[in-house]
N, C-alpha and C positions, 0 to 999 in steps of 0.2 A: 504494500500500500504506500502510495507516495505521501510525502510529508504534507502536501496541501489538503489531502482528504482527511487528515486526523483532526478530531475535535480537541480544542485546547480547554483548559480550565475556565478561561474567559467565556468561551462558547457555551459551556455547560452552565455557568453562572447566569449568563444572559437568558438561557432557556428557562431557568428557574424563575427569573424575574418576569419574563414574558408570560409564563404559565400562571403566575399569580393573578393575572388579569382574567383568568377563567372564572373568578368569583363574580365578575360583572355579568355573566350570562348564566343564570340559573335555570333556564329552560333546557333541561337535559335532553329532551327529545330532538331538538333542532340546533340550538345555539352553542352547546358545549363543543361540538365537533368543529365549529368555526374557530373558536378560541384555541382549541388544541392544535389545529392546523396552523393558525397564525403564530403560535408559540414555536412550533417545530420547523417552520419554513426556512429560517436562516440556516439551521443545522442540516436540513435535507439538501438545500442548495449547495452548501459547502461540500457535502459528501458526494452527491451525484452530479452537481454542476449542470452542464447542458447535455446530459446523457439522453439520447433519443431512443429509448427502448420501444416506443409505441409506433415507430414509423416503419 
């Protein structure tokens, strides 16, 4: 795995901070998935980048 795809402790800390905003969306059926995705998006972009698996 290349060095650019590894998550640093700063990335994990930011993930925790962003996931704390899940408290703002208590409609578990619909809105919690949006908050979880928003929290995970920077980490997923760092890991996968512009990986075009679905083309």
